N, C-alpha and C positions, 0 to 999 in steps of 0.2 A: 504493500500500500504506500502511495506517495504521501509524504508528510507536509509538503509545502508546494505551492504553485505561484508563479508570477502572473498576476492578473492585470491585463491591459485592456481597458475599455477604449473603443475606437469608433468615431463617427466621421465618415468621409475622409479617411486617412490618405496620405500620399506615400511616396517612396521612403519618406523619413521613417515610417514604421518598419518597413522591410530592412532598412539599414540598421535600425536598433536591434531587431531580432537577430540578424546575421552577426552583429558584433557581440551580442549576448551569447549566442551559441559558440562563437569562436573563443570567447573568454572561458567558457565552461568546458571546453574540450579536454582540459587536463584533469577534470574531476572524475572520480570513479563512477559517479552517476549524476548527470546533469539535472538541474531543476526544470520541471516541465513548465511550459508557457500556456496560458489560456487567454485567447483573444475574444472579446465580445464585440461583434459587429452590431452596432446600435442602430440598425435600420438604414444603413448607407444605401444610396441609389446610384451614385455617379459611376461611370464606367471605370474611371481611374481607381476608385476605391475598391470596386469589385475585383479588379485585376490584382490589387494588393492582397486581398484576402485569398485569392486563388494561388498567388505566389507563396503565401505563408502555408497554406494547406499542402502545397507541393513539397514544402520543406518538412512536413510531418507535424506542423503546429496545429493544435486543436482550435477551431474557430466556431463559436456559437453565434447564431444570427437571430437578431430580433426582427420580426416582421415589420415593425414600425419603430420609429425613433422614440425611446423612452427617456432620454436624458442620461447624463453621466452617472447620476445616482442610481437610476434604474439599471444601467449596465453593470455597475459595481455590485448591486444587490443580486443580480443574476449570477455573477461569478461567486459571490459569497455563499449563495444557496447551493451551488454546485459543490463548493469546497465542503460545506457542512454535510451534504448528503453523501459525499464520498469519504467522510470521516477524516478530512485533512485538518491537522491541528493548527496550521499556519497558512496565511495568505500574505503575499507581498504585492501591493498595488503600485502601478507605475503609469505614467501618461504616454500617449502615443505620438505626441507632437514634438518630440526631440528635446524636451526640457530636462529630461533625466538621462544622464550619460550612463552607458552600460557599467562602467567602473563604479559609479555611485550606487546603482541598483544593487550590485553585488556587495558593496561596502555595507549598505543597510542590512542586507541579508546576513552577512557575517556577524554584524552587531546583534542581530536578532538571535543568533545561535547562543549568545551569552546572556540574553535578557529574560529568558523564561517566559513569564506571563505579561511582560510589558509591551506596550506599543512603541515602535521605533519610528520616528519621523525623520525624513531626509530634510535637513534644515538648510535653506539657502541663506547666504549672507548678502544683505542689501547695503552696498557701499556707493561711492561716488559714480561708479560706472553703471549703476542701475538706472533705467529710465525714470525720470522724476515722477511721472504719473504712477508707475508701478511701485516705486519706493514709498510714495505718500500713502497710497491705498493700503499697502501691507502694514506700514507703521501705524496707521489709524486703526486697522482691524486688530493688530496686536494689542494696542493700548485699551481699546474698548473691550476686547475679550478679557484682558486682565482685570479691568475694573468691574465688569459684570459677573465674571465667573471665578475670580480669585486665583487665577493660574496664569503665569506668564509663559506663553508659547511663542517662540521666536520666529516661527513661520506658520501662520494659521492657514495658508492657502496651498501648502505643499500636497501634491497627490502621491508622493512616494512614502508609503506607509507599510510597516510590517505589523500585521494584525494577528494575534492569537485567537484560537477558536472560542475562548471564553467571551468574546465580544460579538460573535456572529448573530445570536438571536436578538440582541439589543439593536444591532445595526439593521437587521432585516425588518425590524418593527418601525423604523423611521419612515414617516409618510412622505418625506421629500424625495423627489426623483431627479432633480436637476443638480446644478452646482452647489445648491444649499445643503445637499445631503452631506457633503464632506465636512462642512462646519458643524452640522448637527452631530455627526460622528465624533468630531473633535471635542464637543461638549461632553459626550459620554466618556471619552477617554480621560478628560480632565477631572470629571466627577470621581472617578475611581482612583485618581492619582497614579495612573499607570503609564506615564509618558516619559520617554527619553528621546534625545535628539542626536543625530549624527550630521556633522557639517558636510554639505555637498557643494559642488560647483553650481554657480548661478548662470543659467543659459537663457538668453532672450533673443528670439528671432526678430529681425527688423519688421515691424508691423505685425508680428506674431500671426502669419497667415494660416498656420496649421490649427490655431485655436478656434473653437466655436463658442467661446465665452461671449455672451451679449452683455456689454458693459452696463447698460442701464437696467434692463430687466433682471439679469442674474445678480448684479450687485444689490438691487433692492431686496431680492429674496434672501441673499446671504445676511444682510444687516437685519432683516426681519427676524431671522433665527437668532442672531447674536443679541439683539435687544429685547428679545421676548421677556426676559426677566425684568427689564426696566419698565416695559409696558404694564406688566402685572403689578409692579411696585407702585406705579403711578395710580393705577386703579384702586389699590388698597389705601393709598394716601387719601384719595378723594372720598372713599368710604369712611375713613377715619375722621376726616374733618366734618363730613355730613352727619355722622353719628353724634359727634360732640355737639354740633349746632342744634340738632333735633332734641337731644337729651337736655340741653340747657334751656331750650324753649319750654319743654314740658315740665322740667323739675326746678329750674332756677338754681340748682345746686352745682357749683363748680366741681366739687369733689366727685359727686355722682356722675357728672357728665364726662370727666376725664377718665374715671375708672371704666365706665361703660364703653367709651370709644376705644380705649386701649384693650379692653377685653375682646371686643369684636375683631380688632386687628391683630392681636397677638399671634393667634394660630397661623393666620395667613402670612404675616411677616416672618414668623419662625420658619415655616416651610420654604418661603422664598429665599431667605438667607442661607438656609442649610442646603437647598437643592440647586440654586442658581448662582449665588454670589460666592459661597465658600464651598469647600470640599465636602462631599457626602461621606458620611461614615461616623464612627464613634458611637458612644452610648447616648441614645436619644433622650432617655430620662434625665441623665446628668446634664446634658447640654441644655435641655429645655428648662431645667431648674435654674441654671445660671442665667438663661435668657429671661426668665420670669423675674429674677432679682433685678435685672437691668430695667425691666418694665416698671417695677415698683419704684425704683430710684427715679425714673422719669416722671412718674406720677407725683412723687414727693416734691419734685422741683417745679413742675408745671402748675400745680394747684395754687400755691402761694403767689407765684408770678402772675397768674391770671387775675386773682383777687386784688393784688396790689395795683396792677395796671388799670383795673376797673375803678378802684377807689381813688387813686391819685390823678389819673388822666382821662377817666371815663372812656377807656378804649373798649370796643366791642370784644366780648370774651372770645368769640370764634377767631377774630383777627389775632389776638394775643396767643391763642392756642396754636394757630398756624405758624406764627413767627417764632414762638418758643420751640415748636417741633423742628422747624428748619434750623434753628440755632443749635439744637441738640444733635443734629444729624452727624456732624463730624466726630463729636464725642462718642456717640453710639457706635459709629463705624469703627473707631479705634478700639473700643472695648470689645466689640464682637470679634474683630480681627485678631486681637492680641490674647483674649482670655476665654472667649466662648466657643468660637469655631476654629478648628485646627486649620492653620494656614497651609494651603497646598504647596506654595512656593513656586519656583520656576522649574520648567522641565529641564532635567540635567542634560548637559551636552557630553556625549561620550568622546573619548579621544579618538583620533584617526585610527581606523581599524584595518589591519592588514587582511588580505583576501587570498590565503593559500587555497589551492584547489580542493584539498581535503576538507577545509572549513566550509566551502561553498556547498559541497555535497552532503555535509553532515545532516542537514534537515531533510534531505531527499532520500536517505537510506531507509 
């Protein structure tokens, strides 16, 4: 039984894919047993692409064809499902457009041999030679991902990933089928704190003609996935403020209004912080107890502040509540990050990994 497969989704590829496969096969010739390749034809129709797939099959490469284009995520899920059904413990995904060099693909594979159940990401380095638009987009995504999900990943858009079987079911359950699938997958990896990085070469084609990434539509989908936690947080904040205002109108009691508002929001905020902003894991009861103490501390500070502002300046209670909550935001964030939720940290970067032929074949035996 094969233990690993190199999975490459492809939509309307050109000879770049054939060149990549040929170079991979050449590099693996010295191994006792080469790692098999699985190509997913994601509904390609052009004659050039069909000839590419025919050439690959002539080389003995397995090609699975979608009747219609499903998107990169859909193609990856097809390959992951095949790996799962065949009992393959590992999958290494790579792109068909030449952005991943054969040496780097095998370098990530070799690192995976030592990583056990961790995901290995091929990390590109964005320096002064990187096109400004690409550098800005990647840096923005890195920072937003870190802020929202509490994990610094230095290349959120890399398609070069070594994935253990323990992630298959979660990845196959993702409803996204386009480029946003990869970011949704990255969120799953980060939640489990099972990420490592290997530095690879950064390759950009002039104009990137082999890519089918639609800048506006696909970027919007990616950021929708990335900011999902922020959207939920905004909704909970609005519910928090509305609950306080209604309780104050009905009871006139500052204490009762603050307690009720925080009670309504506590469970939602706790789930959001634990699942989206910080690492998932740890003892839920212990973590929730510490979180509850922070909520009580907030209440003890907000109640006298609201009453004081009302008595001295006749400020509307709901306005003081909103301003007080915003003022406590950074204090709460620090306390949660440092004392309540375990900080996931940054994905470790592995040292440059040698690629002896025996190591390449280790997972294929």
